[in-house]
C-alpha positions in Angstrom: -0.6 142.3 -183.2 -1.4 138.8 -183.5 -2.5 137.2 -186.6 -5.5 136.4 -185.4 -5.9 139.7 -185.4 -5.9 140.7 -188.6 -7.6 139.5 -192.2 -7.3 135.7 -192.4 -9.6 132.8 -194.5 -11.4 129.6 -193.2 -11.0 127.1 -195.8 -13.5 123.5 -195.9 -14.5 120.5 -198.2 -16.7 118.3 -198.4 -15.7 115.6 -200.7 -17.0 112.3 -202.0 -15.0 110.0 -199.4 -12.9 109.6 -197.0 -9.4 108.6 -198.4 -7.9 112.4 -199.5 -6.2 110.8 -202.3 -8.8 109.4 -203.6 -11.6 111.8 -202.9 -13.0 114.3 -205.2 -14.1 118.0 -204.1 -18.3 118.6 -204.4 -17.9 121.8 -202.2 -15.8 123.7 -200.8 -16.1 127.4 -199.3 -13.1 129.9 -198.4 -14.6 132.5 -195.8 -12.5 135.9 -194.9 -12.8 137.0 -191.6 -11.9 140.3 -190.3 -9.3 141.5 -187.3 -12.5 141.2 -184.9 -13.6 137.7 -186.1 -16.4 138.6 -188.5 -16.7 137.0 -191.3 -17.1 139.5 -194.1 -16.9 137.9 -197.6 -17.0 134.4 -198.9 -16.9 132.3 -201.7 -18.6 128.9 -202.1 -18.5 126.1 -204.9 -20.2 123.1 -206.2 -18.8 120.7 -208.7 -20.0 117.9 -210.2 -16.8 115.2 -208.8 -17.2 113.5 -212.5 -17.8 110.0 -210.6 -21.0 109.4 -208.3 -20.9 110.5 -204.7 -21.5 107.9 -202.4 -24.7 107.6 -200.5 -22.7 107.7 -197.4 -20.8 110.9 -198.7 -24.0 112.6 -199.3 -25.8 111.4 -196.2 -22.9 114.0 -194.6 -23.0 116.7 -196.5 -26.3 117.0 -198.4 -25.3 117.1 -202.1 -26.3 114.1 -204.3 -24.9 112.7 -207.6 -28.0 114.3 -209.3 -27.8 117.5 -207.9 -24.1 118.0 -208.5 -24.6 117.0 -212.3 -27.1 119.3 -212.4 -25.7 122.4 -210.5 -22.3 121.5 -210.1 -19.3 123.4 -212.2 -17.6 121.3 -214.4 -14.4 119.4 -211.8 -11.6 120.8 -213.6 -12.4 124.3 -213.6 -13.9 124.3 -210.0 -10.5 122.6 -208.7 -9.1 125.2 -210.9 -10.8 128.1 -209.1 -10.7 127.1 -205.8 -6.2 126.4 -206.2 -6.1 129.7 -207.8 -7.8 131.2 -205.0 -5.9 129.7 -202.5 -2.5 130.5 -204.3 -3.6 134.0 -204.1 -4.4 134.1 -200.7 -1.0 132.3 -199.5 1.0 134.4 -202.4 -0.1 137.9 -199.9 0.9 135.6 -196.5 -3.0 135.5 -195.8 -3.3 132.5 -193.3 -5.8 129.6 -194.3 -7.3 128.4 -191.2 -8.4 124.5 -192.0 -10.0 122.3 -189.4 -7.7 118.6 -190.0 -6.5 120.8 -192.6 -3.8 117.6 -194.3 -7.2 116.1 -195.4 -8.3 119.2 -197.5 -5.1 120.1 -198.5 -4.1 116.5 -199.8 -7.2 115.9 -201.7 -6.0 119.7 -203.2 -2.9 118.4 -203.8 -4.4 115.6 -205.3 -7.1 117.2 -207.6 -5.1 119.2 -209.2 -2.5 116.9 -210.2 -5.3 114.8 -211.5 -6.6 118.0 -213.7 -2.9 118.9 -214.4 -2.7 122.3 -212.5 0.3 123.5 -210.8 -0.3 121.6 -207.4 -0.3 124.4 -204.3 2.3 125.2 -201.6 0.4 125.7 -199.2 2.2 128.1 -196.4 1.1 129.8 -194.2 -2.1 127.2 -193.2 -3.5 127.0 -189.4 -5.0 123.3 -187.8 -6.8 124.1 -185.1 -7.4 120.5 -184.9 -3.6 120.3 -184.6 -2.9 123.0 -182.2 -6.1 121.8 -180.0 -4.4 118.2 -179.6 -1.1 120.0 -178.8 -1.9 122.6 -176.1 -4.8 120.0 -174.5 -2.8 116.9 -174.9 -5.1 114.8 -172.1 -8.2 116.4 -172.5 -10.8 113.2 -172.7 -13.6 112.6 -175.5 -13.7 113.2 -179.2 -11.7 115.9 -180.9 -14.5 116.3 -184.4 -15.4 119.6 -184.9 -18.2 119.6 -183.4 -17.0 117.9 -180.0 -14.2 121.0 -180.4 -16.3 123.5 -181.1 -18.6 123.1 -177.9 -15.9 123.1 -175.8 -14.4 126.3 -177.0 -18.3 127.8 -177.1 -18.1 128.4 -180.5 -21.9 127.4 -182.3 -21.4 125.7 -185.4 -24.8 125.1 -187.3 -25.4 123.3 -190.6 -22.1 121.1 -189.2 -20.7 119.6 -192.7 -21.5 122.3 -194.9 -18.6 123.5 -196.1 -19.5 127.4 -195.3 -20.3 126.2 -191.5 -17.7 124.7 -191.2 -14.7 127.2 -192.2 -16.2 129.6 -190.3 -16.0 127.7 -187.2 -12.8 126.5 -187.8 -11.4 130.4 -187.4 -13.7 130.7 -184.5 -12.5 128.0 -182.9 -8.5 129.0 -183.7 -9.0 132.3 -182.3 -10.2 130.5 -178.7 -7.4 128.1 -178.6 -4.8 131.5 -179.1 -7.0 133.5 -176.2 -7.1 130.4 -173.9 -3.3 129.1 -174.4 -0.3 131.3 -175.0 1.3 128.4 -176.6 -0.7 129.2 -179.6 -0.2 132.5 -179.8 3.1 132.3 -182.2 3.9 134.3 -185.0 2.6 132.8 -188.4 5.8 131.4 -189.9 6.9 129.6 -186.5 3.4 128.6 -185.4 3.2 126.7 -189.6 6.6 125.1 -188.6 6.0 124.0 -184.7 2.4 122.4 -186.5 4.4 120.2 -188.7 6.3 119.3 -185.9 3.2 118.6 -183.3 1.3 116.6 -186.2 4.4 114.5 -186.5 5.0 113.8 -182.8 0.9 113.1 -182.1 1.0 110.8 -184.6 4.5 108.9 -183.9 2.4 108.5 -180.2 -0.7 107.3 -181.8 1.5 104.6 -183.9 3.2 103.5 -180.9 -0.8 103.1 -179.1 -2.0 101.3 -182.0 1.2 98.9 -181.9 0.3 97.8 -179.1 -2.0 95.3 -180.5 -1.3 95.7 -184.0 3.0 95.6 -184.4 2.4 96.6 -188.0 0.9 99.7 -187.6 1.6 103.3 -189.2 0.4 107.2 -188.8 1.6 109.3 -191.3 3.7 112.3 -190.1 3.1 114.4 -192.7 1.1 118.2 -192.7 -0.1 119.6 -194.4 0.1 118.0 -197.4 0.2 113.9 -197.6 3.1 113.5 -200.1 2.0 112.3 -203.5 3.3 108.4 -203.9 
């Protein structure tokens, strides 16, 4: 039985910014999906990140600084709850599906360290962003979650909310497994393969960038950027 015919989790964060080393968590969702691909339960968090939420970020996910301060959990408590929930899933061998997961898990890593919480060792992670780029390398167009969802016939409502994005990531990955045998690997093999694929993709993109900027670099890390 394939891993995606068993219980798995979708995970997504909305944050204060694009740099995962500096971004603070604003919302988080972990959605549990059953063997049939149906969302059966979810846990959602709204945090007060402890810093102002830039207008640019609030325009994307809809959470303002005032709302986060009024309704959100204290940051350390929220980070701890999210971290421990994910830790329990990984300990149970339940795969966590996250689109462009290196962003989310790097944010989790830095937030945990920031608040004195033991960082995660995220495994097994399934990242449809990495897998899609590997199995359909020459497809033209954007590779955002919205674009990839549309390509695979996944309905993405309320995009850029953590709940919608977490579920869409699982549904996109299910379609990838159905359409591309290369994506249908045992979990341990898939996790290791994604690390290799991400490194290869980064190297190729770096070569492209260096045609104009000889100093350009692209990180090969996955699923967490190393702590500097």
